[in-house]
C-alpha positions, 0 to 999 in steps of 0.5 A: 440626703443630698442639698444644694443651696446659696450658701452654707453657715457652720456655727449658730452664735452671735455671729453666724445667726446674724450672718444668716440674718442678712444674707437671707435678707438678701434673697440667698439659700441659707443652711445654718449648721449647729452642732449642739442642741439649740442655737445661741447657747453662749448668748444665753448663759451671757451677762449673768443669763441677761446678755450684754448685748452690746456696747454704746461706746465701741470703738477699734481700741476696744480690740486686742489683734495682731492687726488693731486696724482691721476692726475698723470697717466691720465695726462701722459698717454695723454700729451699736445703733444699728443692733439696738434698732433690732432689738428695739423693732422686736421690743425688748425691753434694755438698760444700761449698766454702766460704761455704755454696757447694754443688757436685757431687763429680763432674759438673754433668750429674748435676744436669741428667740429675736434671732431666730425669727428673724432667721424665720423671716428671711428665709434661713433653715436652721439644723442643729444637732448636726455634727461635721464628719468633713469639708471638701472644696471643689466647683463648691464646698461640700459638707458631709455630716453623719447622715447628709451631704450638703453643697454650696458655693459660699461657707460661712464658719462662725463655730466660735473659739476655745473658751466654754468648752461644756457649752461646746467650743472645740478647734473646729474652726482653727482646723478648717482653717488649716485645713484650707491652708489659713494662718492661724495668731495662737489661740489662748484663754481671755478674758480670764481669772488669772491663778495665784503662784504657790507663795501668793495663795498662802498669803491671799487665798483665804481672802476670797469674796473680797473686791476692791477697786484697782488700776490694773496694768501689765508692761507693753512688749508691742506698741499698742498692748500697753492697756491699763483698766479702772475696775473691781478686782475680785479675790478668789479660793484660788487666784483674782477675777473681776472686771479689772482682772478679767481685761488685764488677762488678756493683755498678760499673754502680750508682757509675757510672750507667748510660749505655748497653750495647753489643752485646756488654754492655760499658760505660764509667764513671770511677768508681773500685772501692776495694781494701784490698790488706791487709785486716785489716794494720796495717803500721805498727805491724808495721814499728815491731815490726821495729825501726828503719823504712827502704825495705828493711824495708818492702819486706821486710813488703810481700813477706811480705805480698803476692806478690812480684812485686806487693810490687816491682811496688807499690814502683816505682809508689808508694815510700815517700816517706822514714822519716817517721811521716808517710811510713809512714802515706801508704804504709800508707793507699796499700796500703788504699785502692787507688783504680783506674778500669776502663776497661770489662768483659770484657762478655757473652762473660765475665759469668756473669750478665746483670743488669737485665731484665724489671722486677719491677714488671711481675711478681707476687712471688708467682707470677712472672705478668706483672700486664698479659697475664693467663697470661705468666709470667716467671723466671729470668736473664729477671727483673731479680734477680742473685744475687750469685757462689756457687750464688744464681744456681741458687737463684734460679732453682730458685725462680722456676721452682717458684713459676710451677711452682705458679700455671700 
């Protein structure tokens, strides 16, 4: 079977679907090819099954990229309000959970059904269970699958990153970029739990399930890389997770320096992360207000500030060294500046996204088109633009897909 159309899009995730809709609405004949057995698999599992589909407070500051300015144009052209308008058009009930994060009231499947309906209305043809065996460019792009050949003057790559391989993530998009001579920022797992060193595992692993609010930060190696996040941290059987840790994990790469990525996305590095375990609290002053200070007073105070199990373990490892002002000052500093050296990350299997990807210097910030190969576009997670936790990565998918859809 042979078929020719105006636009072929590889990948029916968030970015690919948005691109297909916009291109179809402009009268283009669009063929959307998806390797999996259904569209939007990552949408369906996101946000605990309710899809954190955007963030009200999206700015370019919420994204990590070798070029921190690249995302500005796309984010300005397609805003959270634009996607909210689409959600409301389809009468999907939603709510703000916290910090501008918007979730479906019911199920993430409402978002995929909405996008599928928009594709139908725009005349987009979607083919699932389609494995691509070869891509070539002569006068147009030729896509070879196991049982058909397709051709189009425009090819959009929306194949995502390497995170969550169990739902079908592969390196296809990066391989295709390299095939056409485009540079790649080394991919790595991002928004991912961290794994303790052997020493810290022995100290803390039995606290799995304990959660507390912290401020997490890393040392900066580039001017725009210093980051601090105040959110919850969760002890796991292997290390640390929770929003604060997932956020800082994306920047741990920059703190350690790139030293290679294994096939599973894990990394090694000895640069520390810093944790303030009692943000905004002056425990020395609080202990003074309670009268005579001693180890018992300090223990009682920590049990109020921290989860009891963690407070007791902390005091076993960092006992109060006497009743002097100096001892209390040291204990306070230790609590506000806990330094940890993770062994690695949980890798792509537990990562919410893949950082790195197609070098933004290779693409137009307005259209997502390759500067080297006319008609070739890259959008979504396959590009070196990675959002913070909280709906930002979906907003990048919608925005980059919109821009490409307006250009093909």
